[in-house]
N, C-alpha and C positions, 0 to 999 in steps of 0.2 A: 730212569734215574739217572741224575748226572752224577759222576765221580769227581768232585773236586778238592783240590788242596790248597787252603790257603798259608801266603808265604806274608810274615810280618815282621815288627822287630818288638825288642826289650822295653816297654815304656810304661813304665806305670802309670803314669798320669794321664794319657789321652787316647791311646790306642786300647787300652784296657775297659774306657768307657764303650769302645765297638764292639767287643766282646760281651761285657755284660747288655747290653743289649742284644745284642744275638741272641744268645741264650733265653730271653725272657721270652721269644718266639716259637710258634709251635716249629719246629724244621721237620719233624715227621715228616717221612713221603714227600717234601720238597726238594731235597736235593740229598748224596750221602757224601757228608764229608769225611775223607779218609784221614786227614789229618792237618797237622799247622806245623811249619817251620818257624821259631822263632830266630831271627838272627840280632847280631849286635847292633845298637841304638847308631844312627851316622854311619854304614857302613863301616870304612875302616880308618876314620878319622883317630887321632891318639890321645891321649887320656887330658893331655896336657892342651891341645889347640881346641877339643871341644870343651874343656873349662875357660879357656879364654872367649872361646864364641860364646860361651851361656853369658857370663859377666860382663862382655860387651851387647848383648841382647839384653840382659834385664838390670845389669847395673847390680852392684855388690851385695846392697841391701837384702834385696829380691832375691839374687844368687842365694844367701845365705840363708835365707828364707827356707826356699825352695831345697837347698843342701839339708838342709835340718830334716824336711820331710821325706827325700830320697833317701834317707838312713834307715829314719822312722819304718819308710817300707819295709825296706830289704829286710830291718830286723821281724818285723810283723809277716813278711812273707816267708821267710826263712822260719819261724815258728807255724805256721800255716802248712806248708808241706812237707817240712822234716816230720811235724808231731802230728797232724792232721789230715796228714795227703791231700790239702787243697781245702776241705770241709770243715771252712773258719771263717766267719763273720768279716763280712768286706771282702773288698777286691785289691790286693796290692801288687799285683804282679798281670800282664795276659798268664802265666804257666799257672798261676795259680787258679783262675779261672777256667782254662781246659781243662786243669786237673778236675775239679768242682763237678766240671758238664764229662768226664770219663770220654775227654777226646785225646786220641795220641798226639802224643808231641816229638818231632821230629828234626836233632840237633845237627844240622849242616851248614857248618860255616861258611862253605864259600859255593853258592846256590849252582855255580858255573863250571866246578871243578872234574874231574871226568870221574871220582867217586860219584858225585850228587846226580850225573847226567845219567849215569847207570842205574840208579837208586831210583830217579823217577820214572824214570821208562819204567820201570818192573810195577810200579805204581797201575799202569794203563789205564790213564787219567784220562777226563774228557774237556775238564778245564783247571788251568791256576789263574787263582785270583791274590793279586799285590794289594795287602790292608795293610799300606805307611812303610812298605817292605823296603830296607835301606840298603838293600845292592841293585845295580841295574842287570835285567837278565840280558844274557846276551841269543845270538841265535841259535845256538845249539839248544836253550834252554825253552827257547819262544815255541820251536817248534815240535816239542816233546807233545804235550795234548792235543786230541782229535780236535777240538775247538778253538786251541788258541790260550793265549796267556792275556787276562785283562786287569784294569787297575782301577783303582777309585782316586778321584784327586778333585778335590776341593775349592776348583775355581769354575768360571766358568768357560773351560776353553773353547777354542784354541787361547783365550787370554790366561794371563801369569799361570804361563808352564813352570815348571822348577819348583824349588825349592820355597817352605813358607806362605802356600797358596792366600791361604785366610789374612793373613798380614798383608799380604800388597794389598789385595782386594777392600780390605778397607782403608789403605793409605792411599788408594786413586777411585773412594769415594764418590769424590768430587764429579769424574768423569764418567760410572758407569755403576748407578745403588743397586743393581739388579748381578748377583751371582750365584752358583750354581754348586750343585753338586755333581758328578762326570764320571761317567763309567766308560771307558775305551778300549778296545783291544791294542795290546799294548804291539812295538814294535822297534827295531833297533832303534831308535832315536825316542829321547825322552819325553812323553806326552805328546808324543804325533799321532798315536793308534787311532783310525776311526772309530767315533763315536756311537756306544750302542744306546745309552739315555742321558738325558741330563733333569735333575731335579734342581728348579730355580726356588730362589730364597731371596726375600729383600735384607740389604744391607742397613746397620742400621748405624751411622757413626757415635752413637752416644753407649754401647755396648762393646762391652772390654772384648780384647784379643785372646784371651782364655774363656770369655762365654761363649764366644762365637764357634772356638775351635771345638768345645764341647757340643755346639747345637749341632754341628756340621758332622762330628763325628755319630751321632742320633740318627740326623738325614742320611749316612750314610750305610745304615742299615734297611733303611725302607730303601734307597735305589737299588743297593746289592738283592735284596729279596724279589724285586721288581724284574732286574734283570735277569734273574734265575729262571722268572717265570717265562720271561720271552724268548731265554735261550733249551730252555726245556721243550715249547711250543715250537722252536723252529721260524720262529714269525721275526725274522730279524732285518732290520731297514736299517744299518748303519746309516748316519750324518758325516757329513764331510769334515774333517777337524785339519782346516786351511794354514797352511802355514803363513800364509801372506799376511793374515790378521794376526800370528800370534805375539806375545808378549811374551820375553823369559824372563827370571828373575832370580837372581841366588839366593843364600842365605843373607838377612840384613846384617850390614853392617851396624857399628855405633852410631855412625854419621846419619843412616836409615832411619835407627830408632828415635833419632832427636828430631828429625825432620818430623815423622809419626808424631810425635808428644806433642811438637809444636802446632799441631795440626787440629790438637784437640783429644785427639787418641787416648785410648790407655789399653796399658798392655794387661794389667791385672784388677 
């Protein structure tokens, strides 16, 4: 049975959907989940820069609504973890979901540090899976698992590499109405590794970005479990992730969001 470590980030709104959906499945005998590393959201970005980025993206009103929801989630999460050890109605963080399901949590702030490399090596892993990990894995991390590191990316790679792929897929809907959840092997270049599988789905320009992200988080679980079966069986046929056809996007700016809305697309 494959020994797998998951690396994710502390996001109560979207990443938690993946883990909620994952633990609804019967995972017994599918793989051994060694544990989960929870990283800070959006890597090393300062709080000031993060807040400005979110205001530019959502606008002041939606940012305020999300901010209130975020604070509420933090309070409920604190109650769920401190008083109930995760066994509390609802899902207010990845940490709470993992505690509720008795999964080990490893708090490695920098996955590329010498201490982290030593710890990861000691786990004797077959695979490390990135579930929206917020840090780039460097070569020393990528070579630790026997079968390598894999990532889930919610676009039809090689298109829409980089940040917020669902946003850019909707943004470019008129050019390509088909997207995918892609699972690919990781290398030192972002979203560049060869593709293990892709689960295709149709885009709907009337669907909000929020709804699309939620939909693809659930589809990501389907793709993840299918990938585990392929890797378990050893019947692996990688697909080229050809950089000649790649498009790369950064986090959407204020102007990008204006153009997104001008096309009739909605964030929420």
